[in-house]
PDB file of N, CA, C and O in Angstrom, chain B, residues numbered from 101:
ATOM      1  N   MET B 101      -2.157  29.326  -5.264  1.00  0.00           N
ATOM      2  CA  MET B 101      -2.188  27.902  -4.879  1.00  0.00           C
ATOM      3  C   MET B 101      -0.771  27.496  -4.496  1.00  0.00           C
ATOM      4  O   MET B 101       0.196  27.918  -5.129  1.00  0.00           O
ATOM      5  N   ASN B 102      -0.657  26.705  -3.494  1.00  0.00           N
ATOM      6  CA  ASN B 102       0.634  26.174  -3.001  1.00  0.00           C
ATOM      7  C   ASN B 102       1.284  25.240  -4.022  1.00  0.00           C
ATOM      8  O   ASN B 102       0.584  24.502  -4.715  1.00  0.00           O
ATOM      9  N   GLU B 103       2.608  25.264  -4.120  1.00  0.00           N
ATOM     10  CA  GLU B 103       3.281  24.418  -5.074  1.00  0.00           C
ATOM     11  C   GLU B 103       3.225  22.900  -4.660  1.00  0.00           C
ATOM     12  O   GLU B 103       3.423  22.010  -5.487  1.00  0.00           O
ATOM     13  N   TYR B 104       2.956  22.666  -3.390  1.00  0.00           N
ATOM     14  CA  TYR B 104       2.864  21.319  -2.953  1.00  0.00           C
ATOM     15  C   TYR B 104       1.399  20.932  -2.793  1.00  0.00           C
ATOM     16  O   TYR B 104       0.549  21.756  -2.456  1.00  0.00           O
ATOM     17  N   THR B 105       1.139  19.697  -3.036  1.00  0.00           N
ATOM     18  CA  THR B 105      -0.237  19.162  -2.768  1.00  0.00           C
ATOM     19  C   THR B 105       0.062  17.930  -1.920  1.00  0.00           C
ATOM     20  O   THR B 105       1.136  17.335  -2.010  1.00  0.00           O
ATOM     21  N   THR B 106      -0.864  17.585  -1.140  1.00  0.00           N
ATOM     22  CA  THR B 106      -0.750  16.363  -0.238  1.00  0.00           C
ATOM     23  C   THR B 106      -1.707  15.370  -0.660  1.00  0.00           C
ATOM     24  O   THR B 106      -2.799  15.723  -1.107  1.00  0.00           O
ATOM     25  N   GLU B 107      -1.362  14.072  -0.545  1.00  0.00           N
ATOM     26  CA  GLU B 107      -2.326  13.050  -0.836  1.00  0.00           C
ATOM     27  C   GLU B 107      -3.324  12.880   0.298  1.00  0.00           C
ATOM     28  O   GLU B 107      -3.037  13.228   1.443  1.00  0.00           O
ATOM     29  N   LYS B 108      -4.460  12.359  -0.012  1.00  0.00           N
ATOM     30  CA  LYS B 108      -5.521  12.224   0.956  1.00  0.00           C
ATOM     31  C   LYS B 108      -5.009  11.529   2.209  1.00  0.00           C
ATOM     32  O   LYS B 108      -4.405  10.460   2.114  1.00  0.00           O
ATOM     33  N   GLY B 109      -5.237  12.109   3.372  1.00  0.00           N
ATOM     34  CA  GLY B 109      -4.830  11.472   4.615  1.00  0.00           C
ATOM     35  C   GLY B 109      -3.350  11.746   5.036  1.00  0.00           C
ATOM     36  O   GLY B 109      -2.889  11.208   6.043  1.00  0.00           O
ATOM     37  N   GLN B 110      -2.657  12.537   4.302  1.00  0.00           N
ATOM     38  CA  GLN B 110      -1.198  12.716   4.573  1.00  0.00           C
ATOM     39  C   GLN B 110      -0.946  14.215   4.692  1.00  0.00           C
ATOM     40  O   GLN B 110      -0.125  14.773   3.965  1.00  0.00           O
ATOM     41  N   SER B 111      -1.658  14.862   5.614  1.00  0.00           N
ATOM     42  CA  SER B 111      -1.571  16.340   5.746  1.00  0.00           C
ATOM     43  C   SER B 111      -0.169  16.667   6.354  1.00  0.00           C
ATOM     44  O   SER B 111       0.392  15.923   7.158  1.00  0.00           O
ATOM     45  N   GLY B 112       0.319  17.789   5.918  1.00  0.00           N
ATOM     46  CA  GLY B 112       1.489  18.449   6.447  1.00  0.00           C
ATOM     47  C   GLY B 112       2.828  18.143   5.753  1.00  0.00           C
ATOM     48  O   GLY B 112       3.730  18.980   5.747  1.00  0.00           O
ATOM     49  N   VAL B 113       2.952  16.918   5.161  1.00  0.00           N
ATOM     50  CA  VAL B 113       4.239  16.574   4.552  1.00  0.00           C
ATOM     51  C   VAL B 113       3.939  16.523   3.020  1.00  0.00           C
ATOM     52  O   VAL B 113       3.123  15.740   2.534  1.00  0.00           O
ATOM     53  N   PRO B 114       4.672  17.428   2.300  1.00  0.00           N
ATOM     54  CA  PRO B 114       4.528  17.453   0.889  1.00  0.00           C
ATOM     55  C   PRO B 114       4.847  16.123   0.215  1.00  0.00           C
ATOM     56  O   PRO B 114       6.014  15.734   0.189  1.00  0.00           O
ATOM     57  N   LEU B 115       3.883  15.423  -0.322  1.00  0.00           N
ATOM     58  CA  LEU B 115       4.037  14.158  -0.930  1.00  0.00           C
ATOM     59  C   LEU B 115       4.134  14.109  -2.401  1.00  0.00           C
ATOM     60  O   LEU B 115       4.609  13.139  -2.991  1.00  0.00           O
ATOM     61  N   ARG B 116       3.665  15.194  -3.007  1.00  0.00           N
ATOM     62  CA  ARG B 116       3.639  15.262  -4.466  1.00  0.00           C
ATOM     63  C   ARG B 116       4.016  16.631  -4.889  1.00  0.00           C
ATOM     64  O   ARG B 116       3.378  17.583  -4.438  1.00  0.00           O
ATOM     65  N   HIS B 117       4.998  16.814  -5.717  1.00  0.00           N
ATOM     66  CA  HIS B 117       5.370  18.034  -6.246  1.00  0.00           C
ATOM     67  C   HIS B 117       5.249  18.049  -7.812  1.00  0.00           C
ATOM     68  O   HIS B 117       5.627  17.071  -8.456  1.00  0.00           O
ATOM     69  N   SER B 118       4.766  19.066  -8.372  1.00  0.00           N
ATOM     70  CA  SER B 118       4.478  19.025  -9.792  1.00  0.00           C
ATOM     71  C   SER B 118       5.663  18.674 -10.643  1.00  0.00           C
ATOM     72  O   SER B 118       5.473  18.080 -11.704  1.00  0.00           O
ATOM     73  N   CYS B 119       6.925  19.013 -10.237  1.00  0.00           N
ATOM     74  CA  CYS B 119       8.115  18.689 -10.982  1.00  0.00           C
ATOM     75  C   CYS B 119       8.593  17.275 -10.780  1.00  0.00           C
ATOM     76  O   CYS B 119       9.212  16.686 -11.667  1.00  0.00           O
ATOM     77  N   LEU B 120       8.312  16.737  -9.629  1.00  0.00           N
ATOM     78  CA  LEU B 120       8.956  15.466  -9.183  1.00  0.00           C
ATOM     79  C   LEU B 120       8.062  14.215  -9.685  1.00  0.00           C
ATOM     80  O   LEU B 120       8.598  13.148  -9.984  1.00  0.00           O
ATOM     81  N   GLY B 121       6.789  14.397  -9.752  1.00  0.00           N
ATOM     82  CA  GLY B 121       5.943  13.350 -10.260  1.00  0.00           C
ATOM     83  C   GLY B 121       6.221  12.044  -9.478  1.00  0.00           C
ATOM     84  O   GLY B 121       6.199  12.027  -8.248  1.00  0.00           O
ATOM     85  N   GLY B 122       6.468  11.019 -10.185  1.00  0.00           N
ATOM     86  CA  GLY B 122       6.703   9.713  -9.567  1.00  0.00           C
ATOM     87  C   GLY B 122       8.227   9.379  -9.494  1.00  0.00           C
ATOM     88  O   GLY B 122       8.559   8.209  -9.305  1.00  0.00           O
ATOM     89  N   LEU B 123       9.078  10.265  -9.622  1.00  0.00           N
ATOM     90  CA  LEU B 123      10.541   9.971  -9.678  1.00  0.00           C
ATOM     91  C   LEU B 123      10.973   9.429  -8.358  1.00  0.00           C
ATOM     92  O   LEU B 123      10.533   9.880  -7.301  1.00  0.00           O
ATOM     93  N   GLU B 124      11.885   8.403  -8.433  1.00  0.00           N
ATOM     94  CA  GLU B 124      12.351   7.766  -7.234  1.00  0.00           C
ATOM     95  C   GLU B 124      13.131   8.757  -6.381  1.00  0.00           C
ATOM     96  O   GLU B 124      12.988   8.719  -5.159  1.00  0.00           O
ATOM     97  N   SER B 125      13.886   9.574  -6.907  1.00  0.00           N
ATOM     98  CA  SER B 125      14.666  10.540  -6.127  1.00  0.00           C
ATOM     99  C   SER B 125      13.757  11.445  -5.288  1.00  0.00           C
ATOM    100  O   SER B 125      13.999  11.729  -4.115  1.00  0.00           O
ATOM    101  N   GLY B 126      12.651  11.891  -6.003  1.00  0.00           N
ATOM    102  CA  GLY B 126      11.670  12.667  -5.268  1.00  0.00           C
ATOM    103  C   GLY B 126      10.994  11.948  -4.107  1.00  0.00           C
ATOM    104  O   GLY B 126      10.713  12.532  -3.060  1.00  0.00           O
ATOM    105  N   ARG B 127      10.757  10.724  -4.319  1.00  0.00           N
ATOM    106  CA  ARG B 127      10.097   9.881  -3.244  1.00  0.00           C
ATOM    107  C   ARG B 127      11.134   9.645  -2.111  1.00  0.00           C
ATOM    108  O   ARG B 127      10.741   9.649  -0.944  1.00  0.00           O
ATOM    109  N   LYS B 128      12.391   9.447  -2.397  1.00  0.00           N
ATOM    110  CA  LYS B 128      13.406   9.319  -1.344  1.00  0.00           C
ATOM    111  C   LYS B 128      13.417  10.653  -0.562  1.00  0.00           C
ATOM    112  O   LYS B 128      13.378  10.648   0.669  1.00  0.00           O
ATOM    113  N   ALA B 129      13.468  11.739  -1.247  1.00  0.00           N
ATOM    114  CA  ALA B 129      13.489  13.122  -0.474  1.00  0.00           C
ATOM    115  C   ALA B 129      12.242  13.237   0.404  1.00  0.00           C
ATOM    116  O   ALA B 129      12.333  13.611   1.574  1.00  0.00           O
ATOM    117  N   ARG B 130      11.116  12.924  -0.145  1.00  0.00           N
ATOM    118  CA  ARG B 130       9.896  13.023   0.717  1.00  0.00           C
ATOM    119  C   ARG B 130       9.965  12.067   1.913  1.00  0.00           C
ATOM    120  O   ARG B 130       9.501  12.433   2.993  1.00  0.00           O
ATOM    121  N   ALA B 131      10.523  10.863   1.770  1.00  0.00           N
ATOM    122  CA  ALA B 131      10.721   9.929   2.819  1.00  0.00           C
ATOM    123  C   ALA B 131      11.599  10.540   3.860  1.00  0.00           C
ATOM    124  O   ALA B 131      11.239  10.512   5.037  1.00  0.00           O
ATOM    125  N   ALA B 132      12.787  11.119   3.488  1.00  0.00           N
ATOM    126  CA  ALA B 132      13.602  11.838   4.412  1.00  0.00           C
ATOM    127  C   ALA B 132      12.970  12.977   5.179  1.00  0.00           C
ATOM    128  O   ALA B 132      13.172  13.129   6.384  1.00  0.00           O
ATOM    129  N   VAL B 133      12.217  13.761   4.473  1.00  0.00           N
ATOM    130  CA  VAL B 133      11.491  14.843   5.106  1.00  0.00           C
ATOM    131  C   VAL B 133      10.473  14.308   6.171  1.00  0.00           C
ATOM    132  O   VAL B 133      10.364  14.825   7.283  1.00  0.00           O
ATOM    133  N   ALA B 134       9.746  13.249   5.754  1.00  0.00           N
ATOM    134  CA  ALA B 134       8.723  12.686   6.734  1.00  0.00           C
ATOM    135  C   ALA B 134       9.526  12.162   7.974  1.00  0.00           C
ATOM    136  O   ALA B 134       9.103  12.337   9.116  1.00  0.00           O
ATOM    137  N   PHE B 135      10.666  11.531   7.713  1.00  0.00           N
ATOM    138  CA  PHE B 135      11.403  10.979   8.894  1.00  0.00           C
ATOM    139  C   PHE B 135      11.850  12.091   9.771  1.00  0.00           C
ATOM    140  O   PHE B 135      11.647  12.030  10.984  1.00  0.00           O
ATOM    141  N   HIS B 136      12.454  13.110   9.217  1.00  0.00           N
ATOM    142  CA  HIS B 136      12.961  14.247  10.039  1.00  0.00           C
ATOM    143  C   HIS B 136      11.921  15.020  10.660  1.00  0.00           C
ATOM    144  O   HIS B 136      12.199  15.680  11.662  1.00  0.00           O
ATOM    145  N   LEU B 137      10.783  15.020  10.201  1.00  0.00           N
ATOM    146  CA  LEU B 137       9.620  15.719  10.842  1.00  0.00           C
ATOM    147  C   LEU B 137       8.889  14.809  11.845  1.00  0.00           C
ATOM    148  O   LEU B 137       7.935  15.223  12.504  1.00  0.00           O
ATOM    149  N   GLY B 138       9.335  13.645  11.933  1.00  0.00           N
ATOM    150  CA  GLY B 138       8.678  12.649  12.840  1.00  0.00           C
ATOM    151  C   GLY B 138       7.405  12.169  12.445  1.00  0.00           C
ATOM    152  O   GLY B 138       6.634  11.687  13.275  1.00  0.00           O
ATOM    153  N   ARG B 139       7.102  12.269  11.146  1.00  0.00           N
ATOM    154  CA  ARG B 139       5.754  11.790  10.560  1.00  0.00           C
ATOM    155  C   ARG B 139       5.972  10.373  10.042  1.00  0.00           C
ATOM    156  O   ARG B 139       6.047  10.154   8.833  1.00  0.00           O
ATOM    157  N   PHE B 140       6.078   9.382  10.987  1.00  0.00           N
ATOM    158  CA  PHE B 140       6.440   8.000  10.674  1.00  0.00           C
ATOM    159  C   PHE B 140       5.317   7.312   9.958  1.00  0.00           C
ATOM    160  O   PHE B 140       5.593   6.377   9.206  1.00  0.00           O
ATOM    161  N   SER B 141       4.056   7.698  10.128  1.00  0.00           N
ATOM    162  CA  SER B 141       3.017   7.056   9.353  1.00  0.00           C
ATOM    163  C   SER B 141       3.155   7.469   7.878  1.00  0.00           C
ATOM    164  O   SER B 141       2.957   6.660   6.971  1.00  0.00           O
ATOM    165  N   ASP B 142       3.500   8.749   7.662  1.00  0.00           N
ATOM    166  CA  ASP B 142       3.714   9.173   6.255  1.00  0.00           C
ATOM    167  C   ASP B 142       4.884   8.463   5.614  1.00  0.00           C
ATOM    168  O   ASP B 142       4.818   8.050   4.456  1.00  0.00           O
ATOM    169  N   LEU B 143       5.952   8.325   6.372  1.00  0.00           N
ATOM    170  CA  LEU B 143       7.163   7.630   5.951  1.00  0.00           C
ATOM    171  C   LEU B 143       6.761   6.185   5.599  1.00  0.00           C
ATOM    172  O   LEU B 143       7.113   5.734   4.509  1.00  0.00           O
ATOM    173  N   TYR B 144       6.070   5.460   6.423  1.00  0.00           N
ATOM    174  CA  TYR B 144       5.680   4.104   6.186  1.00  0.00           C
ATOM    175  C   TYR B 144       4.835   4.041   4.907  1.00  0.00           C
ATOM    176  O   TYR B 144       5.026   3.160   4.069  1.00  0.00           O
ATOM    177  N   ALA B 145       3.950   4.941   4.779  1.00  0.00           N
ATOM    178  CA  ALA B 145       3.033   4.993   3.555  1.00  0.00           C
ATOM    179  C   ALA B 145       3.904   5.099   2.252  1.00  0.00           C
ATOM    180  O   ALA B 145       3.688   4.387   1.271  1.00  0.00           O
ATOM    181  N   LEU B 146       4.905   6.040   2.310  1.00  0.00           N
ATOM    182  CA  LEU B 146       5.718   6.215   1.149  1.00  0.00           C
ATOM    183  C   LEU B 146       6.542   4.948   0.873  1.00  0.00           C
ATOM    184  O   LEU B 146       6.698   4.539  -0.278  1.00  0.00           O
ATOM    185  N   LEU B 147       7.063   4.339   1.932  1.00  0.00           N
ATOM    186  CA  LEU B 147       7.875   3.140   1.704  1.00  0.00           C
ATOM    187  C   LEU B 147       7.055   1.949   1.219  1.00  0.00           C
ATOM    188  O   LEU B 147       7.522   1.172   0.386  1.00  0.00           O
ATOM    189  N   GLU B 148       5.878   1.808   1.718  1.00  0.00           N
ATOM    190  CA  GLU B 148       4.983   0.743   1.320  1.00  0.00           C
ATOM    191  C   GLU B 148       4.344   0.912  -0.020  1.00  0.00           C
ATOM    192  O   GLU B 148       3.966  -0.066  -0.664  1.00  0.00           O
ATOM    193  N   GLY B 149       4.217   2.137  -0.449  1.00  0.00           N
ATOM    194  CA  GLY B 149       3.502   2.466  -1.685  1.00  0.00           C
ATOM    195  C   GLY B 149       4.318   2.516  -2.915  1.00  0.00           C
ATOM    196  O   GLY B 149       3.774   2.801  -3.982  1.00  0.00           O
ATOM    197  N   PHE B 150       5.613   2.254  -2.848  1.00  0.00           N
ATOM    198  CA  PHE B 150       6.480   2.430  -4.039  1.00  0.00           C
ATOM    199  C   PHE B 150       7.592   1.371  -3.995  1.00  0.00           C
ATOM    200  O   PHE B 150       8.197   1.144  -2.948  1.00  0.00           O
ATOM    201  N   LEU B 151       7.846   0.747  -5.105  1.00  0.00           N
ATOM    202  CA  LEU B 151       8.922  -0.235  -5.223  1.00  0.00           C
ATOM    203  C   LEU B 151      10.218   0.435  -5.501  1.00  0.00           C
ATOM    204  O   LEU B 151      10.488   0.729  -6.665  1.00  0.00           O
ATOM    205  N   PHE B 152      11.034   0.698  -4.548  1.00  0.00           N
ATOM    206  CA  PHE B 152      12.346   1.392  -4.755  1.00  0.00           C
ATOM    207  C   PHE B 152      13.361   0.379  -5.350  1.00  0.00           C
ATOM    208  O   PHE B 152      13.277  -0.833  -5.151  1.00  0.00           O
ATOM    209  N   SER B 153      14.287   0.948  -6.067  1.00  0.00           N
ATOM    210  CA  SER B 153      15.393   0.107  -6.582  1.00  0.00           C
ATOM    211  C   SER B 153      16.301  -0.268  -5.546  1.00  0.00           C
ATOM    212  O   SER B 153      16.356   0.364  -4.491  1.00  0.00           O
ATOM    213  N   ASN B 154      17.095  -1.372  -5.816  1.00  0.00           N
ATOM    214  CA  ASN B 154      18.015  -1.928  -4.798  1.00  0.00           C
ATOM    215  C   ASN B 154      19.022  -0.869  -4.405  1.00  0.00           C
ATOM    216  O   ASN B 154      19.492  -0.862  -3.267  1.00  0.00           O
ATOM    217  N   ARG B 155      19.360   0.012  -5.302  1.00  0.00           N
ATOM    218  CA  ARG B 155      20.419   1.030  -4.970  1.00  0.00           C
ATOM    219  C   ARG B 155      19.915   2.068  -3.977  1.00  0.00           C
ATOM    220  O   ARG B 155      20.720   2.800  -3.400  1.00  0.00           O
ATOM    221  N   SER B 156      18.644   2.150  -3.767  1.00  0.00           N
ATOM    222  CA  SER B 156      18.067   3.078  -2.771  1.00  0.00           C
ATOM    223  C   SER B 156      17.908   2.459  -1.401  1.00  0.00           C
ATOM    224  O   SER B 156      17.735   3.192  -0.428  1.00  0.00           O
ATOM    225  N   HIS B 157      17.958   1.129  -1.276  1.00  0.00           N
ATOM    226  CA  HIS B 157      17.721   0.492  -0.061  1.00  0.00           C
ATOM    227  C   HIS B 157      18.654   0.950   1.060  1.00  0.00           C
ATOM    228  O   HIS B 157      18.149   1.176   2.160  1.00  0.00           O
ATOM    229  N   PRO B 158      19.933   1.102   0.888  1.00  0.00           N
ATOM    230  CA  PRO B 158      20.871   1.507   2.029  1.00  0.00           C
ATOM    231  C   PRO B 158      20.473   2.755   2.622  1.00  0.00           C
ATOM    232  O   PRO B 158      20.415   2.905   3.842  1.00  0.00           O
ATOM    233  N   LEU B 159      20.170   3.745   1.703  1.00  0.00           N
ATOM    234  CA  LEU B 159      19.717   5.088   2.239  1.00  0.00           C
ATOM    235  C   LEU B 159      18.421   5.009   3.051  1.00  0.00           C
ATOM    236  O   LEU B 159      18.305   5.581   4.135  1.00  0.00           O
ATOM    237  N   LEU B 160      17.465   4.289   2.495  1.00  0.00           N
ATOM    238  CA  LEU B 160      16.189   4.138   3.153  1.00  0.00           C
ATOM    239  C   LEU B 160      16.269   3.359   4.454  1.00  0.00           C
ATOM    240  O   LEU B 160      15.562   3.675   5.411  1.00  0.00           O
ATOM    241  N   GLN B 161      17.088   2.387   4.498  1.00  0.00           N
ATOM    242  CA  GLN B 161      17.385   1.606   5.680  1.00  0.00           C
ATOM    243  C   GLN B 161      17.964   2.445   6.868  1.00  0.00           C
ATOM    244  O   GLN B 161      17.725   2.163   8.042  1.00  0.00           O
ATOM    245  N   GLN B 162      18.705   3.445   6.491  1.00  0.00           N
ATOM    246  CA  GLN B 162      19.259   4.286   7.538  1.00  0.00           C
ATOM    247  C   GLN B 162      18.288   5.192   8.127  1.00  0.00           C
ATOM    248  O   GLN B 162      18.504   5.690   9.232  1.00  0.00           O
ATOM    249  N   LEU B 163      17.152   5.457   7.412  1.00  0.00           N
ATOM    250  CA  LEU B 163      16.093   6.217   8.080  1.00  0.00           C
ATOM    251  C   LEU B 163      15.440   5.388   9.185  1.00  0.00           C
ATOM    252  O   LEU B 163      14.526   5.866   9.857  1.00  0.00           O
TER     253      LEU B 163
END
C-alpha cells in the first residue's frame, strides 16, 4: 500500500500522510506541493478547509 492516501475527489496530490495527520506544517507543505504541481483546486480546498494560524498567512499568501 502507498504511504500516501488522497481524500475523495483530490486525486494525484498527497493530502494526508500517516505521520502528519492534521498538523499545520503538513498542511502548509501539501498546499505548496499542490501549488507547484498546478493543482489549484486542491490548493483552494486545503486553504478553505483548515483554519491556519496568523503566522502561516505570509507564506500561504505568497502561493
